[in-house]
C-alpha positions, 0 to 999 in steps of 0.5 A: 197782445194786439199784434198777436190778435192781429196776426191770428185773425189776419188783421192789420197790425194797426187795427184800432189804433188812433184816438178817433177809434177809441170809442169803436175799440171799446165797443168792439172789444165787448166792454159795452153793457149789451154783452152782459148776457154772458153768464158771470164767471163763464169764460169765453173759451167755455162758451159755444156761440152759434152765429146766424150767418147770412152772408151779409156784413152785419152777421159777419161782423157779429161773428168777427167780434165774438171770435175776437173776444175769444168765444167758441164761435160756430156759424149756421147758415139758413136756407128758407126758400126753395122755389125755382127762381128763373127770374134770378132774384134769389141770392141764396147761392151767392149768400152761401158762398159769401158765408163760406168765405167769411168762415174761411177768413175767420177760421170758424166752422160753418153748418147749414140747415134748411127751414124751407118747410117751416118758413112756408107753413108758418110764415109765407102761408100766413103772409098770403092769407093776410093779403087775401083778407085785405090786410098788410102783414109784416113778414119780418116780425113773423119770420123772427118769431117762427124761424130765427128765434124758434126753429133756428134757436132750437137747432142751434142749441141742438148743435151744442150752442149755449147762446145764439148771436145775430146781426140785429141792431138791438141790445139786450141788458140784464136788470134786477128783474131779468133781461130787457130788449132795448133799441140799437144805439143807431136810431136809423138802424134800430130793429127792436120793432121787429123783435117784440115777439121774443120770448124770455128763453131766447132773450136770455140766450141771445147776443146782439154784438153790433147793437152798440154800433152804427152801420158805418162802424160795422162796415169799417170793422168788416173792411179793416178785418179784411172781410170781402163783404164789407161793402155788400149791399144790405138785404131788402124785400120780403124776409128770406125771399129778397127783393122782387117785383112785388105785384108780379111775385104776389100774383103767382100765389094770389089770383088777381081780381081787378076792380074799381078805384073810387074817390070818397065822393063815390066817383070811379076814377080808375081800375085797380089790379087786385086789392092785395097789391095795395096798402094804406097810404100808398101813392105810387102805382095807382095809375090815376091821371089828372082829373078835371077840377080835382087839382094837382095833389097826388092820390093816396090809398085810404081804404079797401072795400072788400065786399065791393072789391073797391079801392078807396082813394083821397087826394093829398097826403094830409087828407083827414081820412088818412089820419087816426088816433085809435087802433085795436091790437090783438095777439099781444106779447109782453117781453117780460112775460107779464102784462103791465098794469093798465091803463098804460102810458107809454110810447108806441110806433105803428111802422118801422122807423116811425118816431115813437108816439105818446099813447095810452094802452087800455086792456080790452080782453084776453090778448086784445087792447085798445090804443089811443094816441095823443096825436093823430097818426098817419095811415095806421095799417091793419096787419102791421104791428104796434110796438110799445116802448118805455124810453129805449126799452121795448115792452112788447106789441101786437098786431093791428086789427083795426084803426080809426 
């Protein structure tokens, strides 16, 4: 049987052999609990799954695992950015070519769709508006909410998919009270922070085949499967736009408004290029040289005075003005569909890859809550998200409106 599978998918006949690969074999053959989202009793051949194929290694291995497991796999490539890119930063054409090659290797059909209008209207304009108001948005979270798990999700179901699958490092499990979003097993790659806005319907119809794997395991699977993108660099930068010189890119959409940089004692110590270009806790790019009598500790952004167009800075990463224990969050979303009983003791993070922190969540009104952390947190940033956890389960989260 192994030989047949290897030949069918153009794999080496020794694929998964060796005692050191036994755990990887178990994960990659669909025996982990995160695959429990498939309805009991439904055979793989009867289950069309639409994979969001980006041209990268994660979504490619996602498609490979589903294909190997026997599902009716179809790929869907999204284009979400239409702007003329003379600087050459846009890699959409290369990504599409990689997606086409992946589908050829795996012998699966490829569909394409253009969500550029939806992305501009629902993600990018909000992104710009938040920066203009002095906040620092997280476009990846909004992109997941509005594009991947709404526009893409609806389009995929329209293509006949019973499920969608993406290359996110997260897991979905079925419990007594429905489906639960859990952290990916690789703590360095876990992406549940970006997925807290998932609704119940997408959660029930989504598969995360690589949620039990580490990045090295994913690359190893891609390499051994003969996928040419096994060593492709991970995508970075703004969701669907890519890695670009941030200040120059943002300056094309937001008119620069330079102003003063002030220390907390009111001394003008430099000039900034425009408040939207800076975020709390930022150290690089301030252009502040040494000051007589100020010591050698680096300067950090501690706040923005929108009324005066002034960037406020402090010296030293451990300065008390960079720390806070309280925040107010709005636009709360609870994955279960029901708000928990307040006050809620749980753990939370205010930025991606931050270790979870003990806190208490108190409901204020409507979709607004207050969060009090047991320990002071560094550079809590309005516009970013606070995401709540119980163990490895992601409960939900909200947008940080203010912090102190």
